[in-house]
C-alpha positions as CSV (number, residue, x, y, z in Angstrom):
1,X,106.8,-38.1,9.8
2,X,105.9,-34.4,10.4
3,X,106.8,-32.1,7.6
4,X,106.9,-28.2,7.6
5,X,107.0,-25.8,4.7
6,X,106.0,-22.5,3.2
7,X,102.7,-21.9,1.4
8,X,103.4,-21.3,-2.1
9,X,102.0,-17.7,-2.3
10,X,103.1,-14.1,-1.5
11,X,101.6,-14.9,1.9
12,X,102.2,-11.6,3.5
13,X,99.5,-10.2,1.0
14,X,97.1,-13.2,1.2
15,X,95.3,-12.4,4.3
16,X,94.4,-8.9,3.4
17,X,93.1,-10.1,0.0
18,X,91.1,-12.8,1.7
19,X,89.6,-10.7,4.4
20,X,88.8,-7.7,2.3
21,X,88.2,-8.8,-1.3
22,X,87.4,-12.6,-1.3
23,X,83.6,-12.2,-0.6
24,X,81.5,-9.3,0.3
25,X,79.8,-11.1,3.1
26,X,81.9,-13.0,5.7
27,X,79.2,-15.5,6.5
28,X,79.4,-16.8,3.0
29,X,82.5,-19.0,4.1
30,X,80.1,-21.6,5.5
31,X,78.7,-22.0,2.0
32,X,82.2,-22.5,0.5
33,X,83.3,-25.0,3.0
34,X,80.0,-27.0,2.9
35,X,80.0,-26.8,-0.9
36,X,83.5,-28.4,-0.9
37,X,82.1,-31.2,1.3
38,X,79.3,-31.9,-1.2
39,X,81.8,-31.8,-4.2
40,X,84.0,-34.4,-2.4
41,X,80.9,-36.7,-2.0
42,X,79.8,-36.2,-5.6
43,X,83.5,-37.1,-6.8
44,X,83.5,-40.2,-4.6
45,X,79.9,-41.4,-5.8
46,X,81.2,-41.0,-9.4
47,X,84.1,-43.1,-8.7
48,X,81.8,-45.7,-7.3
49,X,79.6,-45.5,-10.3
50,X,82.7,-46.2,-12.5
51,X,83.7,-49.1,-10.3
52,X,86.9,-47.5,-9.1
53,X,85.7,-47.2,-5.5
54,X,83.7,-49.4,-3.2
55,X,80.1,-48.6,-2.4
56,X,78.8,-48.8,1.2
57,X,75.6,-48.4,3.1
58,X,76.5,-45.1,4.9
59,X,74.4,-42.0,4.3
60,X,76.3,-39.5,2.3
61,X,76.1,-36.2,4.2
62,X,77.8,-33.1,5.7
63,X,77.9,-32.6,9.4
64,X,78.5,-29.3,11.1
65,X,79.3,-29.1,14.7
66,X,79.7,-26.0,17.0
67,X,81.9,-26.2,20.2
68,X,81.6,-23.0,22.1
69,X,84.0,-24.1,24.8
70,X,86.8,-25.1,22.2
71,X,85.7,-22.0,20.1
72,X,85.6,-24.2,17.0
73,X,83.2,-24.7,14.0
74,X,83.8,-28.0,12.3
75,X,82.5,-29.2,8.9
76,X,82.9,-32.8,8.0
77,X,82.0,-34.9,4.9
78,X,82.3,-38.5,3.9
79,X,83.4,-37.8,0.4
80,X,86.4,-38.7,-1.5
81,X,89.1,-37.4,0.9
82,X,92.6,-36.4,0.2
83,X,96.1,-37.8,0.3
84,X,99.1,-35.8,1.6
85,X,100.2,-35.1,-2.0
86,X,96.8,-33.9,-2.7
87,X,96.5,-31.7,0.3
88,X,99.9,-30.3,-0.8
89,X,98.6,-29.7,-4.3
90,X,95.0,-28.4,-3.5
91,X,95.7,-26.5,-0.3
92,X,99.2,-25.3,-0.1
93,X,100.3,-24.6,-3.6
94,X,97.8,-21.9,-4.4
95,X,98.1,-20.8,-8.0
96,X,98.0,-17.2,-7.1
97,X,101.5,-15.8,-7.5
98,X,100.3,-12.3,-8.6
99,X,98.8,-11.4,-5.3
100,X,100.1,-8.0,-4.8
101,X,99.1,-7.1,-8.4
102,X,95.6,-8.4,-8.0
103,X,95.1,-6.4,-4.7
104,X,96.4,-3.2,-6.4
105,X,94.0,-3.8,-9.4
106,X,91.0,-4.4,-7.4
107,X,91.8,-1.4,-5.0
108,X,91.7,0.8,-8.1
109,X,88.6,-0.8,-9.7
110,X,86.5,-0.8,-6.4
111,X,86.1,-4.5,-6.6
112,X,82.9,-6.5,-6.7
113,X,83.3,-8.6,-3.6
114,X,83.1,-11.8,-5.5
115,X,86.4,-13.4,-7.1
116,X,85.7,-17.1,-7.3
117,X,87.9,-18.0,-10.4
118,X,91.0,-18.1,-8.2
119,X,90.1,-21.2,-6.5
120,X,90.3,-19.7,-3.0
121,X,87.0,-21.1,-1.5
122,X,88.8,-23.1,1.3
123,X,90.6,-20.0,2.4
124,X,87.4,-18.1,3.0
125,X,87.5,-19.9,6.3
126,X,90.3,-17.4,7.3
127,X,87.7,-14.5,7.2
128,X,86.4,-15.7,10.5
129,X,89.2,-18.0,11.7
130,X,92.5,-17.4,13.5
131,X,93.6,-21.0,12.8
132,X,92.3,-23.8,10.5
133,X,93.0,-27.6,10.6
134,X,92.2,-30.3,8.1
135,X,91.9,-33.9,9.0
136,X,91.4,-35.9,5.8
137,X,91.6,-39.7,4.7
138,X,91.6,-40.5,1.1
139,X,89.5,-43.5,-0.4
140,X,92.9,-44.8,-1.7
141,X,95.1,-46.8,0.5
142,X,97.0,-44.0,2.0
143,X,97.6,-42.6,5.6
144,X,95.4,-40.0,6.9
145,X,96.6,-36.5,7.0
146,X,96.5,-33.5,9.3
147,X,97.1,-30.1,7.9
148,X,97.2,-26.9,9.9
149,X,98.0,-23.1,9.3
150,X,97.2,-19.8,10.9
151,X,97.0,-18.3,7.4
152,X,100.5,-16.7,7.5
153,X,103.6,-17.8,5.9
154,X,103.7,-21.3,7.4
155,X,101.8,-24.5,7.6
156,X,102.3,-28.0,9.0
157,X,101.3,-31.3,7.5
158,X,101.7,-34.9,9.2
159,X,100.0,-38.2,9.3
160,X,97.0,-38.6,11.7
161,X,94.9,-41.4,13.1
162,X,91.6,-40.4,11.3
163,X,89.9,-43.7,10.5
164,X,87.0,-42.9,8.3
165,X,87.1,-41.8,4.7
166,X,86.4,-38.0,4.2
167,X,87.5,-34.6,5.3
168,X,87.0,-32.7,8.5
169,X,87.8,-29.0,8.5
170,X,88.1,-27.5,12.0
171,X,88.0,-23.7,12.1
172,X,89.2,-22.0,15.3
173,X,87.0,-18.9,15.4
174,X,88.7,-15.7,16.2
175,X,87.4,-13.6,19.2
176,X,85.8,-10.8,17.1
177,X,83.8,-13.4,15.1
178,X,82.3,-15.3,18.0
179,X,78.7,-15.0,16.5
180,X,79.8,-18.0,14.3
181,X,79.8,-20.1,17.5
182,X,76.1,-19.6,17.9
183,X,74.2,-22.7,17.0
184,X,71.1,-20.8,15.9
185,X,73.1,-18.5,13.7
186,X,74.8,-21.3,11.9
187,X,71.5,-23.0,11.4
188,X,70.2,-19.8,9.9
189,X,73.1,-19.6,7.6
190,X,72.8,-23.2,6.5
191,X,69.1,-22.5,5.5
192,X,70.2,-19.5,3.6
193,X,73.2,-20.9,1.7
194,X,72.5,-24.7,1.8
195,X,68.9,-25.1,1.5
196,X,69.1,-27.2,-1.5
197,X,72.4,-28.8,-1.2
198,X,72.3,-32.3,-3.0
199,X,73.4,-34.0,0.3
200,X,71.8,-33.8,3.7
201,X,73.4,-31.1,5.9
202,X,73.1,-31.6,9.7
203,X,74.1,-29.2,12.6
204,X,75.3,-30.7,15.8
205,X,74.5,-34.1,14.7
206,X,73.7,-36.6,17.6
207,X,73.6,-39.8,15.7
208,X,70.3,-40.9,17.7
209,X,68.0,-41.4,14.9
210,X,66.2,-38.1,15.7
211,X,68.4,-35.8,13.6
212,X,66.7,-33.8,10.9
213,X,68.7,-32.3,8.0
214,X,68.3,-28.5,7.5
215,X,68.1,-28.9,3.8
216,X,66.0,-30.5,1.0
217,X,68.2,-32.7,-1.3
218,X,65.7,-32.8,-4.1
219,X,64.0,-29.4,-4.2
220,X,60.7,-29.1,-6.3
221,X,62.4,-26.9,-8.9
222,X,64.6,-29.8,-9.8
223,X,61.8,-32.3,-10.5
224,X,59.9,-32.6,-13.7
225,X,57.0,-30.2,-13.9
226,X,54.3,-33.1,-14.7
227,X,55.4,-34.7,-11.4
228,X,54.5,-31.6,-9.4
229,X,51.0,-30.9,-8.0
230,X,49.5,-27.4,-7.3
231,X,49.8,-28.2,-3.6
232,X,53.5,-29.1,-4.0
233,X,54.1,-25.7,-5.5
234,X,52.3,-23.8,-2.8
235,X,54.1,-25.7,-0.1
236,X,57.5,-25.0,-1.8
237,X,56.6,-21.3,-2.1
238,X,55.6,-21.0,1.7
239,X,58.8,-22.9,2.8
240,X,61.1,-21.0,0.7
241,X,59.8,-17.4,1.0
242,X,57.9,-17.7,4.4
243,X,55.1,-16.1,2.6
244,X,51.7,-17.5,3.7
245,X,49.7,-15.8,1.1
246,X,49.2,-18.2,-1.8
247,X,50.9,-17.2,-5.1
248,X,48.4,-16.5,-7.8
249,X,50.4,-18.7,-10.4
250,X,54.0,-19.8,-11.2
251,X,56.2,-20.6,-14.1
252,X,58.3,-23.9,-13.9
253,X,61.5,-23.6,-15.8
254,X,63.0,-26.8,-17.0
255,X,65.6,-26.8,-19.8
256,X,68.6,-29.0,-20.7
257,X,69.6,-27.5,-24.1
258,X,71.2,-25.3,-25.2
259,X,72.1,-24.5,-21.6
260,X,70.8,-26.0,-18.4
261,X,68.3,-24.1,-16.4
262,X,65.8,-25.1,-13.8
263,X,63.6,-23.1,-11.5
264,X,60.2,-21.7,-10.5
265,X,59.1,-18.1,-10.7
266,X,56.1,-17.2,-8.5
267,X,53.7,-14.3,-9.1
268,X,52.7,-13.1,-5.5
269,X,49.6,-11.5,-4.6
270,X,50.1,-7.6,-4.4
271,X,49.8,-6.1,-1.1
272,X,49.5,-2.6,-2.3
273,X,48.6,-1.7,-5.9
274,X,50.0,1.7,-5.5
275,X,53.7,0.5,-5.4
276,X,56.0,-2.0,-6.9
277,X,57.1,-4.4,-4.2
278,X,60.4,-6.0,-4.8
279,X,60.4,-9.7,-4.6
280,X,63.3,-12.2,-4.1
281,X,64.7,-14.3,-6.9
282,X,67.3,-16.7,-5.5
283,X,70.0,-17.7,-7.9
284,X,71.6,-21.2,-7.4
285,X,74.4,-23.1,-9.2
286,X,74.0,-27.0,-8.9
287,X,71.8,-26.4,-5.7
288,X,74.4,-24.1,-4.2
289,X,73.1,-20.6,-3.4
290,X,74.9,-17.7,-5.2
291,X,72.9,-14.5,-4.5
292,X,69.6,-12.8,-4.5
293,X,68.4,-10.8,-7.4
294,X,71.5,-10.8,-9.7
295,X,70.0,-8.5,-12.3
296,X,72.5,-9.6,-15.0
297,X,70.9,-13.0,-14.9
298,X,67.4,-12.1,-13.8
299,X,65.8,-9.2,-15.8
300,X,65.1,-6.4,-13.5
301,X,61.4,-6.4,-13.9
302,X,61.3,-10.1,-13.1
303,X,62.7,-9.2,-9.6
304,X,59.2,-8.2,-8.6
305,X,58.5,-11.9,-8.5
306,X,59.5,-14.4,-6.0
307,X,61.4,-17.4,-7.3
308,X,64.4,-19.8,-7.5
309,X,66.6,-20.1,-10.5
310,X,69.3,-22.8,-10.8
311,X,71.9,-22.3,-13.5
312,X,74.8,-24.8,-13.5
313,X,76.4,-22.9,-16.4
314,X,77.1,-19.9,-14.1
315,X,80.2,-20.2,-11.9
316,X,79.6,-20.2,-8.2
317,X,81.7,-17.1,-7.6
318,X,82.0,-14.8,-10.6
319,X,82.4,-11.0,-11.1
320,X,79.3,-9.1,-12.2
321,X,81.4,-7.7,-15.0
322,X,81.7,-11.2,-16.4
323,X,78.0,-11.7,-16.1
324,X,77.3,-8.6,-18.0
325,X,79.4,-9.6,-21.0
326,X,78.8,-13.3,-21.0
327,X,76.6,-14.4,-23.9
328,X,75.4,-17.5,-22.3
329,X,74.1,-15.5,-19.4
330,X,72.3,-13.1,-21.9
331,X,70.7,-16.1,-23.4
332,X,69.5,-17.4,-20.1
333,X,68.0,-14.0,-19.2
334,X,66.1,-13.9,-22.5
335,X,64.8,-17.4,-22.1
336,X,63.6,-16.6,-18.6
337,X,61.7,-13.5,-20.1
338,X,60.3,-15.6,-22.9
339,X,58.9,-18.3,-20.6
340,X,57.2,-15.7,-18.4
341,X,55.6,-14.0,-21.3
342,X,54.5,-17.5,-22.7
343,X,52.8,-18.3,-19.4
344,X,50.9,-14.9,-19.4
345,X,49.8,-15.4,-23.0
346,X,48.7,-19.0,-22.4
347,X,46.7,-18.0,-19.3
348,X,45.0,-15.1,-21.4
349,X,44.1,-17.4,-24.2
350,X,43.1,-20.6,-22.3
351,X,41.8,-19.3,-18.9
352,X,40.5,-15.7,-19.5
353,X,38.5,-15.7,-16.3
354,X,41.5,-16.6,-14.1
355,X,43.7,-14.1,-16.1
356,X,41.1,-11.3,-15.3
357,X,40.8,-12.3,-11.7
358,X,44.6,-12.0,-11.1
359,X,45.2,-9.0,-13.5
360,X,45.3,-6.5,-10.5
361,X,48.1,-8.6,-9.1
362,X,50.2,-8.8,-12.3
363,X,49.3,-5.5,-14.0
364,X,52.1,-3.5,-12.4
365,X,54.6,-6.2,-13.2
366,X,53.6,-6.6,-16.9
367,X,53.5,-2.8,-17.4
368,X,57.0,-2.4,-15.8
369,X,58.3,-5.2,-17.8
370,X,57.0,-3.5,-21.1
371,X,58.8,-0.4,-20.2
372,X,62.0,-2.1,-19.3
373,X,62.2,-4.7,-22.1
374,X,61.0,-4.1,-25.5
375,X,61.1,-7.7,-26.4
376,X,58.8,-8.4,-23.5
377,X,56.4,-5.6,-24.6
378,X,56.3,-7.1,-28.2
379,X,55.2,-10.4,-26.9
380,X,52.5,-9.3,-24.3
381,X,51.1,-6.0,-25.7
382,X,48.0,-7.7,-27.1
383,X,47.0,-9.3,-23.7
384,X,47.2,-6.1,-21.6
385,X,43.8,-5.4,-20.4
386,X,41.9,-2.5,-18.6
387,X,38.7,-2.4,-16.8
388,X,36.2,-0.1,-18.5
389,X,33.3,2.0,-17.0
390,X,31.1,-1.0,-17.0
391,X,33.6,-3.2,-15.0
392,X,34.3,-5.3,-18.0
393,X,38.0,-6.2,-18.8
394,X,39.1,-5.4,-22.3
395,X,42.2,-5.3,-24.4
396,X,42.9,-2.3,-26.6
397,X,41.9,-4.4,-29.5
398,X,38.6,-5.2,-27.9
399,X,38.1,-1.7,-26.7
400,X,38.7,0.1,-30.0
401,X,38.3,-2.7,-32.5
402,X,41.1,-4.6,-34.1
403,X,41.1,-2.3,-37.0
404,X,42.8,0.3,-34.8
405,X,45.8,-1.8,-34.3
406,X,46.3,-3.2,-37.7
407,X,49.7,-2.9,-39.2
408,X,50.4,0.4,-41.1
409,X,51.3,-1.5,-44.2
410,X,47.7,-2.8,-44.4
411,X,46.4,0.7,-44.4
412,X,47.4,1.4,-47.9
413,X,48.0,4.9,-49.3
414,X,50.9,7.2,-49.4
415,X,53.0,8.5,-46.4
416,X,51.1,11.7,-46.6
417,X,47.7,10.0,-46.0
418,X,49.2,8.1,-43.0
419,X,50.5,11.4,-41.5
420,X,47.0,12.9,-41.8
421,X,45.4,9.9,-40.0
422,X,44.7,11.1,-36.4
423,X,45.4,8.7,-33.4
424,X,42.3,7.3,-31.6
425,X,41.6,9.1,-28.3
426,X,41.2,6.7,-25.3
427,X,39.7,8.4,-22.2
428,X,40.7,7.1,-18.8
429,X,40.0,7.5,-15.1
430,X,42.6,7.7,-12.4
431,X,40.3,8.2,-9.4
432,X,36.8,6.7,-9.5
433,X,35.7,8.5,-6.5
434,X,37.1,12.0,-7.2
435,X,36.0,11.7,-10.9
436,X,32.5,10.3,-10.2
437,X,30.7,13.3,-11.8
438,X,32.7,13.1,-15.0
439,X,32.1,9.3,-15.2
440,X,28.4,9.9,-14.8
441,X,28.6,12.3,-17.8
442,X,30.3,9.7,-19.9
443,X,27.9,6.9,-18.8
444,X,24.8,9.0,-19.5
445,X,25.9,9.3,-23.1
446,X,27.1,5.7,-23.4
447,X,30.7,6.8,-23.7
448,X,33.4,4.5,-22.4
449,X,36.7,4.9,-20.6
450,X,39.3,2.7,-18.9
451,X,40.4,2.7,-15.2
452,X,44.1,3.5,-14.8
453,X,44.5,3.9,-11.0
454,X,48.0,2.3,-10.4
455,X,50.9,4.7,-9.8
456,X,52.7,3.3,-13.0
457,X,49.9,4.0,-15.3
458,X,50.8,7.6,-16.2
459,X,54.3,6.3,-17.2
460,X,52.7,3.4,-19.1
461,X,50.2,5.5,-21.0
462,X,53.1,7.8,-22.1
463,X,55.0,4.9,-23.1
464,X,52.1,3.4,-25.3
465,X,51.8,6.7,-27.0
466,X,55.5,6.7,-27.7
467,X,55.1,3.1,-29.2
468,X,52.0,3.9,-31.2
469,X,52.1,7.5,-32.1
470,X,49.8,7.3,-35.0
471,X,47.2,5.0,-33.2
472,X,46.6,6.1,-29.6
473,X,46.3,9.2,-27.6
474,X,45.3,9.0,-23.9
475,X,43.2,11.8,-22.2
476,X,42.0,11.7,-18.6
477,X,38.2,12.0,-18.4
478,X,38.4,15.5,-16.7
479,X,40.9,16.9,-19.3
480,X,38.4,17.6,-22.1
481,X,34.8,17.6,-23.1
482,X,34.0,15.1,-25.7
483,X,31.8,16.2,-28.5
484,X,29.3,13.5,-27.7
485,X,28.6,15.3,-24.3
486,X,27.6,18.6,-26.0
487,X,24.1,19.2,-27.1
488,X,24.9,20.7,-30.5
489,X,23.5,24.1,-29.9
490,X,26.3,25.6,-27.8
491,X,27.1,29.2,-28.2
492,X,29.5,31.5,-26.4
493,X,28.0,33.7,-23.7
494,X,30.4,36.5,-23.0
495,X,28.0,37.9,-20.3
496,X,28.0,34.6,-18.3
497,X,31.7,34.3,-18.7
498,X,32.2,37.8,-17.2
499,X,29.9,36.9,-14.2
500,X,32.1,33.9,-13.4
501,X,35.3,35.7,-14.0
502,X,34.2,38.4,-11.6
503,X,32.8,36.0,-9.0
504,X,36.0,33.9,-8.8
505,X,38.4,36.6,-8.9
506,X,40.8,34.3,-10.7
507,X,42.5,36.1,-13.7
508,X,44.1,32.8,-14.7
509,X,40.9,30.8,-14.9
510,X,39.6,30.3,-18.3
511,X,35.8,30.4,-18.7
512,X,33.9,28.6,-21.5
513,X,30.2,28.3,-21.9
514,X,28.8,25.1,-23.4
515,X,25.4,23.4,-23.6
516,X,25.8,19.9,-22.2
517,X,23.4,17.0,-22.8
518,X,23.3,16.5,-19.1
519,X,21.4,19.5,-17.5
520,X,22.0,18.4,-13.9
521,X,25.6,19.4,-13.9
522,X,26.0,23.3,-13.5
523,X,29.8,23.4,-14.4
524,X,32.9,21.3,-14.5
525,X,36.6,22.0,-14.6
526,X,39.0,20.5,-17.2
527,X,42.9,20.8,-17.3
528,X,45.0,20.2,-20.5
529,X,46.1,16.6,-20.4
530,X,49.8,17.3,-21.2
531,X,50.1,20.3,-18.9
532,X,48.9,18.1,-16.1
533,X,51.3,15.3,-16.9
534,X,54.2,17.8,-17.1
535,X,53.1,19.1,-13.7
536,X,53.0,15.5,-12.2
537,X,56.3,14.6,-13.5
538,X,57.7,17.8,-12.0
539,X,56.3,16.9,-8.6
540,X,58.1,13.5,-8.8
541,X,61.4,15.1,-9.4
542,X,60.8,17.9,-6.9
543,X,60.4,20.6,-9.4
544,X,58.1,23.6,-8.9
545,X,55.7,24.0,-11.8
546,X,53.2,26.4,-10.4
547,X,49.5,26.1,-10.7
548,X,47.9,24.4,-13.5
549,X,45.6,26.6,-15.9
550,X,42.1,25.4,-15.3
551,X,39.2,25.8,-17.6
552,X,35.8,26.2,-16.1
553,X,33.0,24.8,-18.5
554,X,29.8,26.5,-17.5
555,X,26.8,24.4,-18.6
556,X,24.2,26.6,-20.2
557,X,21.8,23.9,-20.4
558,X,21.5,23.7,-16.5
559,X,18.5,25.6,-15.2
560,X,20.6,27.2,-12.5
561,X,22.9,28.7,-15.1
562,X,20.0,29.6,-17.5
563,X,18.4,31.8,-14.8
564,X,21.7,33.2,-13.4
565,X,21.5,36.5,-15.5
566,X,18.0,37.2,-14.0
567,X,19.4,37.6,-10.6
568,X,20.7,40.7,-9.0
569,X,24.5,41.5,-9.0
570,X,25.1,40.2,-5.4
571,X,23.1,37.0,-6.0
572,X,24.9,36.4,-9.3
573,X,28.2,36.6,-7.7
574,X,27.3,34.3,-4.8
575,X,25.7,31.6,-7.1
576,X,28.7,31.8,-9.6
577,X,31.2,31.5,-6.7
578,X,29.3,28.6,-5.3
579,X,29.1,26.8,-8.6
580,X,32.7,27.2,-9.1
581,X,33.4,25.7,-5.6
582,X,31.1,22.8,-6.5
583,X,32.9,22.1,-9.7
584,X,36.3,22.5,-8.0
585,X,35.2,19.8,-5.3
586,X,34.6,17.3,-8.1
587,X,37.8,18.0,-9.7
588,X,40.2,17.7,-6.8
589,X,40.5,17.6,-3.1
590,X,39.8,21.1,-1.8
591,X,42.6,23.0,0.0
592,X,41.8,24.1,3.7
593,X,41.0,27.6,2.3
594,X,38.7,26.3,-0.4
595,X,37.0,23.8,1.9
596,X,36.3,26.5,4.7
597,X,34.8,28.9,1.9
598,X,32.6,26.0,0.5
599,X,31.3,25.2,4.0
600,X,30.5,28.8,4.8
601,X,28.6,29.0,1.4
602,X,26.7,25.9,2.2
603,X,25.7,27.4,5.6
604,X,24.5,30.6,3.9
605,X,22.3,28.5,1.7
606,X,20.8,26.5,4.6
607,X,20.0,29.8,6.5
608,X,18.3,31.2,3.5
609,X,16.3,27.9,3.0
610,X,15.2,28.1,6.8
611,X,14.1,31.7,6.4
């Protein structure tokens, strides 16, 4: 007997809410309908396990079919099914009487695009459909039921002749959403949202034995780590992220208490060490896709990785404000951070060779993580390594000696003594090619420095100075002249200084005369470390900070310089100007004007040599 009635909701407001606020992406409706189908199968299997329903030999699965001619998209499961009363309860009597209040509230707040806790998953079908039908038969002895509604104020429900247990949802796709009648598009959405659904999902099932499901019902992350091989991990990575570059290593998360958490985080090979490339961490709930890169669950710096995280304790659809304030979510986030830190520490301690080999790929990630998460920094600070001038990787403990990093409490003495202790200066190189002359000066005197040529290094070095103000001070190799580079018999030579001041014509250029141990270098340029950092920071934020004040160090131990005062005034000016250009070329890339002058001076030297 056919029955008609009104859906128990303020129905004139229902469709605007569904179409505008239910989900941020329309295509997520397919995930909701398929997830309902897998839930129905799970419920039935539990009843079978409890002896309340009969087991049979059929394959549990969800079948999706596209009919372009009829303009329908159908999702069918062979799960628990529903009786007429259950359809009335679950579909038509929506517990959502405050529809208008809800819409007003979310219009003011801006909305997050994800609601979820109102149980409207089924109604997501109306985001793309002008009419939806349900054909369902319960596992109980009860007639099959046909329900239909166009999403407005009315619905109809009656008996039908469906013979098999389960539910079939038929969506009559609206004209403006015809993209959802394309089989390839539907397959793409299934792979995006249903890749790891616990039951096989087919599209346009033929039943001829050649059908292949589009999902994996037992993804690698759901397995016990000891049962997974390196090849398994690599294949899963390639299949999931379509990245054919092998990951350098991975972290398999497998936890059941105090919360459930499974997943795999992969450290990908870095394509460009000069930038942080955002990865993709896919978040699932019981193998149902939720979203990519939800920073409330996945710490921001871990989003540089690729990975899959499955947290059954996180609802399928939930507002981000809930995630931000949920203590369980915060615990999950901290646990993930801890496991990543533990992996890095284990690799450093147990396989130093591999750790060093992949350091260039993980360095940016580790440094970014330290800056963003103090807890992460505290765990990994002792395993951060840098390559020195001899090509050897060293931690700061190894570079400076462990005593430089002992706790202040072990130093003894009063606070006054601690304040008097100067931080250790660590020299660094940011461009091996441009700073080659400075590197040679250091190497000739057996001095060391570390290579810091990633874009994040200036920020990270400042961060380390902030964290260890009494222990570390970083200075670029071209920012100062170390005492070990001087010969010890240096003396100011005002005459030489005046010659260079006149020759360069730069009033702002500071001239210093020093006798360096290396007599092959006539002069070098240095710039104050912190003024240069300030200038670089200003450039990042588009500020104009003017030219940096440079200091020209004239090497009185160089034969060319020692004979300079013996030349006539014209030659003094030429040689001094040329020496300055030479020093400038080893300090930075010359401007077009500077380069042109340098080339003309070189030509003059060649002409004089030929004569």
